[in-house]
C-alpha positions in Angstrom: 21.9 26.3 -27.6 19.7 23.5 -29.2 15.9 24.3 -28.0 14.5 21.6 -30.1 15.2 19.0 -27.3 12.5 21.6 -24.8 10.4 22.1 -27.9 9.7 18.8 -28.1 8.4 18.8 -24.8 6.2 22.0 -24.3 4.1 21.4 -27.8 1.6 24.5 -26.4 4.3 26.8 -27.7 3.6 25.9 -31.3 0.2 24.0 -31.2 -2.9 24.8 -29.7 -4.1 21.3 -30.0 -1.0 20.1 -27.9 -3.2 18.5 -25.5 -4.3 16.0 -27.7 -1.6 14.4 -28.0 0.2 14.9 -25.1 1.4 11.2 -23.3 0.2 12.0 -19.8 -3.0 13.1 -20.6 -4.0 10.7 -22.8 -3.2 7.9 -20.7 -6.0 10.2 -18.7 -8.4 10.1 -20.9 -7.6 6.4 -21.8 -8.4 5.4 -18.0 -11.5 4.0 -16.5 -10.8 5.9 -13.4 -10.2 10.1 -13.9 -9.7 11.7 -10.9 -8.9 15.8 -11.2 -6.2 16.2 -8.6 -7.1 19.0 -5.7 -3.3 19.6 -5.2 -3.0 21.6 -8.0 -5.1 24.5 -7.3 -2.9 25.0 -3.8 0.5 25.6 -5.8 1.2 28.9 -5.6 1.1 31.1 -9.2 2.4 34.7 -7.2 5.8 35.6 -8.1 8.3 34.6 -6.4 7.4 31.3 -5.9 9.4 28.0 -5.4 6.9 25.2 -5.3 8.0 21.8 -4.3 5.2 18.6 -5.1 6.8 15.6 -3.6 5.5 12.1 -3.2 5.7 8.7 -4.1 6.4 7.1 -7.4 3.3 6.4 -9.8 1.0 9.0 -7.9 0.2 11.4 -10.6 2.5 14.3 -10.4 3.6 14.7 -14.0 -0.2 14.0 -14.8 -1.4 16.8 -13.3 1.1 19.0 -13.8 0.2 18.7 -17.2 -3.3 18.9 -15.8 -2.3 22.5 -14.4 -0.7 23.8 -17.5 -3.9 22.6 -19.4 -6.0 24.7 -17.1 -3.9 27.6 -16.9 -4.0 27.8 -21.1 -7.6 27.2 -21.4 -8.2 30.3 -18.7 -6.0 32.5 -20.6 -4.1 33.2 -17.6 -1.0 33.2 -19.2 0.9 33.5 -22.4 1.5 30.0 -23.7 5.5 30.5 -24.1 5.9 31.4 -20.5 5.4 28.1 -19.3 8.6 26.5 -19.4 8.0 22.7 -18.6 11.9 20.8 -18.4 12.3 17.0 -17.8 15.5 17.1 -15.4 16.1 13.2 -16.3 17.0 14.6 -20.0 19.9 16.9 -18.7 23.7 15.3 -18.0 24.1 18.0 -14.8 23.3 20.6 -13.2 25.4 22.9 -15.4 22.9 22.3 -18.6 19.5 23.0 -16.1 21.5 26.3 -15.4 22.0 27.4 -19.0 18.8 26.7 -20.0 17.0 28.7 -17.0 19.1 31.6 -17.8 18.2 31.2 -22.1 14.9 31.7 -20.9 14.9 34.4 -18.3 17.2 36.6 -20.6 14.0 36.8 -23.2 11.4 37.0 -20.5 11.5 37.4 -16.7 8.1 36.4 -16.2 8.3 33.1 -16.3 6.2 29.6 -15.1 9.4 26.9 -14.9 7.7 23.6 -14.2 11.3 21.3 -13.3 10.1 17.9 -13.1 12.1 15.2 -11.4 14.8 17.7 -10.3 16.3 15.4 -7.6 17.4 13.0 -10.4 20.3 16.3 -11.2 23.6 16.2 -8.5 23.6 19.2 -7.3 20.1 20.5 -9.2 19.7 23.3 -6.5 22.9 25.0 -6.8 22.0 27.2 -9.9 18.1 27.7 -8.5 20.0 29.4 -5.2 22.0 31.6 -7.5 19.2 32.6 -9.3 17.3 33.5 -6.3 19.9 35.5 -4.8 21.0 37.5 -7.8 16.9 38.2 -8.1 16.4 37.1 -11.6 13.3 34.7 -10.6 11.4 37.7 -8.9 9.2 37.5 -11.2 8.9 34.3 -11.9 7.3 30.8 -10.4 9.2 27.9 -10.1 7.5 24.3 -10.0 9.9 21.7 -8.7 8.8 17.8 -8.4 11.2 14.9 -7.2 9.5 12.0 -6.0 10.5 11.2 -2.7 13.9 12.1 -3.2 13.8 15.9 -2.0 12.7 14.4 1.3 15.5 12.2 1.4 18.0 14.1 0.3 16.9 17.2 2.7 16.8 19.0 -0.7 14.2 21.3 0.4 16.0 22.2 3.9 18.6 24.1 1.6 16.3 26.8 0.5 15.6 28.6 4.0 13.6 31.8 3.7 14.1 31.3 -0.2 10.9 29.7 -1.4 9.1 33.3 -1.5 5.4 33.0 -1.7 5.8 29.0 -2.3 4.2 25.8 -1.0 5.4 22.6 0.1 2.8 20.3 -1.4 2.8 16.4 -0.4 0.9 14.2 -3.3 -0.5 11.0 -1.4 -2.7 8.6 -2.4 -6.2 8.6 -2.5 -7.6 8.6 0.9 -10.8 6.7 1.5 -12.9 9.5 1.0 -11.6 10.3 -2.3 -11.6 6.7 -3.4 -15.4 6.4 -3.0 -16.1 10.0 -4.9 -14.0 8.0 -7.6 -16.4 4.9 -7.7 -19.7 7.3 -8.0 -20.8 7.7 -4.6 -22.0 10.8 -4.0 -24.3 10.1 -0.9 -23.3 7.3 1.7 -25.7 7.2 3.4 -28.2 5.7 0.6 -25.5 3.2 -0.9 -23.9 1.8 2.6 -23.6 -1.7 1.1 -21.6 -0.4 -1.9 -19.7 1.6 1.0 -18.9 -2.2 2.4 -17.7 -3.3 -0.6 -15.5 -0.7 -1.9 -13.5 -0.6 1.5 -12.9 -4.3 1.1 -11.3 -3.2 -2.5 -9.3 -0.3 -0.9 -7.7 -3.0 1.3 -6.6 -4.2 -1.7 -5.5 -1.9 -4.1 -5.1 0.7 -1.5 -5.5 4.6 -3.1 -3.1 4.0 -5.8 -4.9 5.3 -8.9 -2.5 3.9 -11.2 -3.8 0.0 -9.8 -7.1 1.0 -10.3 -6.5 1.7 -14.2 -4.9 -1.7 -14.1 -1.0 -0.7 -13.6 0.3 -4.3 -12.1 1.0 -3.8 -8.7 4.6 -5.0 -9.1 5.5 -2.1 -10.8 4.9 0.1 -7.6 7.0 -2.3 -6.0 10.2 -1.6 -8.3 9.6 1.8 -7.8 10.2 1.7 -4.3 12.8 -0.7 -4.9 14.4 1.1 -7.1 14.6 4.5 -4.5 16.6 1.7 -2.3 19.1 0.8 -4.9 19.4 4.7 -6.0 19.9 5.8 -2.2 23.1 2.7 -1.5 20.3 1.3 1.1 20.7 -2.5 1.3 17.9 -4.8 0.1 18.7 -7.6 2.3 18.7 -5.0 5.7 15.0 -3.4 4.6 13.9 -6.9 4.3 15.0 -8.4 7.4 13.8 -5.0 9.0 10.0 -5.9 7.3 10.2 -9.6 8.5 10.8 -8.1 12.1 8.0 -5.3 12.1 5.2 -6.2 9.7 4.0 -9.8 12.2 4.5 -7.1 15.1 1.4 -4.5 14.3 -0.1 -2.9 15.2 2.0 -3.3 18.7 4.5 -0.7 20.0 8.2 -1.1 19.7 11.5 0.0 19.7 14.1 0.2 17.5 16.2 -2.6 19.5 13.3 -4.9 19.8 13.4 -4.8 15.8 17.7 -5.2 15.7 17.3 -8.5 17.5 15.9 -10.1 14.7 18.2 -9.0 12.0 21.8 -11.1 11.4 23.1 -8.7 13.7 22.8 -5.4 12.5 22.5 -2.0 15.4 19.4 -0.3 16.4 21.3 2.5 15.2 20.8 1.1 11.7 17.8 0.4 12.0 16.7 3.5 13.2 18.6 5.2 10.1 16.7 2.3 7.6 13.2 3.3 9.2 13.6 7.1 8.8 15.1 6.0 5.4 11.5 4.7 5.0 9.5 7.7 6.3 11.1 9.3 3.8 10.1 7.8 1.0 6.1 7.4 2.4 6.1 4.0 3.0 5.7 4.4 6.3 5.1 6.7 9.6 5.5 6.9 13.5 3.2 7.9 16.1 5.0 8.2 19.6 4.1 7.6 22.7 1.8 10.3 24.3 1.6 11.3 28.3 -1.2 14.4 28.6 0.4 17.2 26.5 4.0 15.5 26.9 5.2 13.5 24.1 7.5 10.5 24.8 9.6 10.4 21.8 12.4 8.3 23.1 9.3 5.5 24.1 8.4 2.4 22.4 6.3 3.7 19.0 4.3 2.3 16.9 4.6 1.9 13.3 2.2 2.3 10.1 2.3 2.0 6.4 0.7 4.8 5.2 -1.3 2.6 2.4 -3.0 -0.6 2.5 -1.4 -1.6 -0.7 2.0 -1.2 0.3 1.6 -3.3 3.5 0.4 -5.7 1.5 3.3 -5.7 -1.4 6.1 -5.5 1.5 4.7 -8.2 3.3 4.4 -10.6 0.1 8.1 -9.2 0.0 9.4 -9.8 3.2 7.6 -13.3 2.7 6.1 -12.8 6.4 2.1 -12.2 7.1 0.2 -9.3 8.8 -2.5 -9.2 11.5 -5.9 -7.9 9.6 -5.8 -6.1 13.3 -2.8 -4.0 12.1 -4.2 -3.5 8.4 -7.6 -1.6 9.9 -5.4 0.2 12.3 -2.8 1.4 10.1 -5.4 2.9 8.0 -7.0 4.8 10.6 -3.8 6.0 11.8 -3.4 7.3 8.4 -6.0 9.1 7.9 -5.9 10.7 11.2 -2.3 12.0 10.4 -3.2 13.2 6.6 -6.6 15.3 8.1 -4.6 16.6 11.5 -0.7 16.5 10.9 0.0 14.5 13.8 -0.5 10.8 15.5 0.2 9.7 18.7 -1.2 6.4 20.8 -1.4 6.4 24.6 -0.9 3.4 27.2 -1.2 3.1 30.6 -3.9 0.6 32.4 -5.6 0.4 28.8 -4.0 1.5 25.3 -5.8 4.2 22.8 -4.1 3.4 19.4 -4.5 6.9 17.9 -4.8 9.9 19.6 -4.9 12.8 16.7 -6.4 16.7 17.9 -8.9 16.1 19.9 -10.0 12.4 18.6 -9.0 9.5 20.7 -9.8 6.4 18.8 -9.3 2.4 19.4 -9.3 0.0 16.2 -10.3 -3.5 17.3 -10.6 -6.2 14.8 -13.9 -7.5 16.5 -16.2 -5.8 19.1 -14.5 -4.4 22.2 -15.1 -5.9 25.9 -13.1 -3.5 27.3 -15.2 -0.7 28.9 -13.0 2.8 27.6 -13.7 5.8 28.7 -16.7 7.5 26.9 -14.1 10.1 24.6 -13.0 7.1 23.2 -14.3 5.7 19.7 -14.3 2.4 18.8 -14.3 1.0 15.3 -14.6 -1.9 14.4 -14.5 -3.5 10.7 -18.2 -2.7 10.3 -17.6 1.4 11.6 -14.0 2.3 9.8 -15.4 3.0 6.6 -18.0 5.8 7.4 -15.6 7.4 10.4 -12.9 7.9 7.6 -15.7 9.1 4.9 -16.7 11.6 7.8 -13.2 12.6 8.8 -13.0 14.6 5.5 
C-alpha cells in the first residue's frame, strides 16, 4: 500500500516545523483577521468517540482541524504519528478509505483519525460502521467533516448508538459578539459609536471570516450552487422559491403561498426544497406557538441564517428584501443559536421572536403599538447591544 500520498498531507509525522509550511495555517497567518475557533475545544478526544463537524463551506472547518492538530502536538498530548489526517476527496471510493484505516489500526490501535470531507465518498459510512461494530476503533477517536452534506444525506442518522463519547458540532458564521471581538472591541459600552459602525459592516459581510479576509463573496455563492448541483436540485426551482420568499420576509407564510408564485410547482416540491435549503444552513424556520403548543401545520416564518446569505440570494434571484426582514432575521438567528429554538406568536398582536423565556419584537423604526411589558422592543439602534448581551 502506497502511504506516500498520506505522508505528504501528514507532514507532522516527519517534520517538527510542519506548521510553517502548512497551506491552511499559512493562509491564516497572512490573514488580516485571525480567529481561533472555540469549537475545536468541544471535540471529544476521549476514546471511543465519533465526532461530526458540520457546517457550510468556506467556514473554516479544515483550518480549525489544523489548529487542533497543532495544539495537540504542541501540548505533547499525543505522539505525532498517532494523528492521521485523510482528505477523503483523494480516494475514488470508500474501499480505499477502509484499506487505509485498517492499515493504520493494525500498526497502532490508539489513533486520532481526521476524515475531512468524508461525504465526498459514497457509502463512506460502511467501513466506519464495520470498524465500530468489530471493536477495532474502541481505543481511537474519529473526527469527520462533510460540510452540510452530512445533514442533507442524513448520514449522521446512520450511527444510532455508535458515536460513543463523540459530539455533533455545528460550525457557523460568526455571531455579532464574536464579530466585534475580532475587530478589537473589548468593552462595547466605551465604543458605542464603533459598535454601530461595525453593525453596518456586519449587515454587508455577515459572519463569514473568509469575506472579511477578502474572499470575493461570489465564492460563497458558488459553493452553495455547487451543493445544489451535487444533490441534483434545480437552480430554476430554487431561484423561483427565493423570488417568491425574499420579498415577503419577514411575514409568516405557507408553502402553498410560495408555490403559487412559481411556474406550477406543487407545495410539496416547495416544502422539499425548503427543507433542503435548511439542511444547507441557508435558511431556517420559526413555527407558530400558542402557549406551550407548537403549531407546525400553520404558517411559519422563514429566516436567513446570515445577513450575507440574504444579500447574496436576493441578488441571485433578482429581488429585493425589506430592511425590516434583515434585522428580524439577524435577531431570530442569534436567539436560535443561543437557545436552540425559535418561534413566533400571532393573535391580536404579533411577537416576532419567542425563544426560551424571551419575547422580542423587531421594528424597523420606533414602535407605536403598546405591547405587554414582557415583550422586548428592538429597532436598528438597540439591536447591536441586544445581540452582544445575548452571548
